[in-house]
C-alpha positions as CSV (number, residue, x, y, z in Angstrom):
1,X,-54.5,-36.0,68.4
2,X,-54.9,-32.4,67.5
3,X,-52.9,-29.3,67.2
4,X,-53.1,-25.5,67.3
5,X,-50.7,-23.0,65.9
6,X,-49.9,-19.3,65.8
7,X,-48.6,-17.8,62.6
8,X,-45.6,-15.7,63.5
9,X,-44.6,-14.7,60.0
10,X,-46.2,-14.8,56.6
11,X,-45.0,-14.0,53.1
12,X,-47.1,-14.1,49.9
13,X,-45.3,-14.2,46.6
14,X,-47.4,-13.4,43.5
15,X,-46.7,-15.1,40.2
16,X,-48.4,-14.8,36.8
17,X,-50.6,-17.8,37.2
18,X,-50.6,-18.4,40.9
19,X,-49.3,-17.5,44.4
20,X,-47.0,-19.0,47.0
21,X,-47.6,-18.5,50.7
22,X,-44.9,-19.1,53.2
23,X,-45.9,-19.4,56.9
24,X,-43.8,-19.7,60.0
25,X,-45.8,-21.1,62.9
26,X,-45.4,-21.9,66.6
27,X,-47.6,-25.0,67.3
28,X,-48.7,-27.1,70.2
29,X,-49.4,-30.7,69.3
30,X,-51.6,-32.7,71.7
31,X,-51.4,-36.5,71.4
32,X,-54.3,-38.8,72.1
33,X,-53.2,-41.6,74.5
34,X,-49.4,-41.2,74.1
35,X,-47.3,-44.3,74.8
36,X,-45.5,-44.4,78.2
37,X,-42.6,-42.1,78.3
38,X,-44.0,-39.7,75.7
39,X,-45.3,-36.2,76.5
40,X,-49.0,-35.5,76.2
41,X,-48.3,-32.3,74.3
42,X,-45.3,-31.0,72.3
43,X,-44.3,-27.6,71.1
44,X,-43.2,-27.4,67.4
45,X,-41.7,-24.7,65.1
46,X,-42.9,-25.1,61.6
47,X,-42.4,-23.6,58.1
48,X,-45.1,-24.1,55.5
49,X,-44.8,-23.4,51.8
50,X,-48.2,-23.5,50.0
51,X,-49.1,-23.1,46.3
52,X,-52.4,-21.7,45.0
53,X,-53.7,-21.2,41.5
54,X,-54.6,-17.7,40.6
55,X,-58.0,-16.8,41.9
56,X,-58.4,-20.0,43.9
57,X,-58.8,-20.3,47.7
58,X,-58.0,-24.0,48.0
59,X,-54.3,-24.9,47.9
60,X,-52.9,-27.0,45.1
61,X,-50.3,-28.5,47.5
62,X,-47.5,-27.7,49.8
63,X,-44.8,-28.7,52.1
64,X,-44.1,-28.4,55.8
65,X,-41.0,-28.9,58.0
66,X,-41.3,-28.9,61.8
67,X,-38.6,-29.1,64.5
68,X,-39.3,-30.2,68.1
69,X,-37.4,-30.3,71.3
70,X,-39.8,-32.2,73.7
71,X,-40.1,-31.8,77.5
72,X,-37.5,-34.5,78.1
73,X,-35.0,-33.0,75.8
74,X,-35.4,-35.4,72.8
75,X,-35.5,-33.8,69.4
76,X,-37.0,-34.6,66.0
77,X,-37.6,-33.1,62.6
78,X,-40.4,-34.0,60.3
79,X,-41.4,-33.0,56.8
80,X,-44.6,-33.4,55.0
81,X,-46.4,-32.8,51.8
82,X,-50.1,-31.9,51.6
83,X,-53.0,-31.3,49.4
84,X,-56.8,-31.3,49.7
85,X,-56.8,-34.9,51.0
86,X,-54.5,-34.3,54.0
87,X,-50.9,-34.4,55.0
88,X,-48.2,-37.1,54.6
89,X,-45.6,-36.6,57.4
90,X,-42.2,-38.3,57.5
91,X,-40.1,-38.2,60.7
92,X,-36.7,-37.4,59.2
93,X,-34.5,-37.6,62.2
94,X,-35.0,-38.1,65.9
95,X,-33.1,-38.7,69.1
96,X,-34.0,-40.6,72.3
97,X,-37.5,-42.1,72.2
98,X,-38.0,-40.6,68.7
99,X,-35.0,-42.4,67.1
100,X,-37.0,-45.6,66.6
101,X,-39.6,-43.7,64.5
102,X,-37.1,-42.2,62.0
103,X,-38.3,-42.6,58.4
104,X,-41.8,-43.4,59.6
105,X,-44.5,-42.0,57.3
106,X,-48.0,-41.2,58.5
107,X,-51.0,-39.8,56.6
108,X,-53.0,-37.3,58.7
109,X,-55.9,-35.1,57.8
110,X,-55.7,-31.4,58.4
111,X,-58.8,-29.3,59.2
112,X,-56.8,-26.1,59.6
113,X,-57.3,-23.3,57.0
114,X,-54.2,-22.3,55.0
């Protein structure tokens, strides 16, 4: 699948040797070939915290937490850690069809710019 997002709030916190960036986003996740009963697309609200070394454009690493209420009313929360090699997401808690996937981890690769 793929996703798109709009940053609705951004904070940059400068340190002596680096910087932290905190983004709040409203995303749309589009699933490739979702299983029966799952939506083809989902809206998500996410908070990203990303660390950068002073003077560097590439992130050192970061975290993301997203919350979703899908079209059928089922909910889930996922968290992830990321670096240059992609994102490792974990479904923390889900209801309805998502309940069976709680504690599932999946490595994805992000092509978005931080």
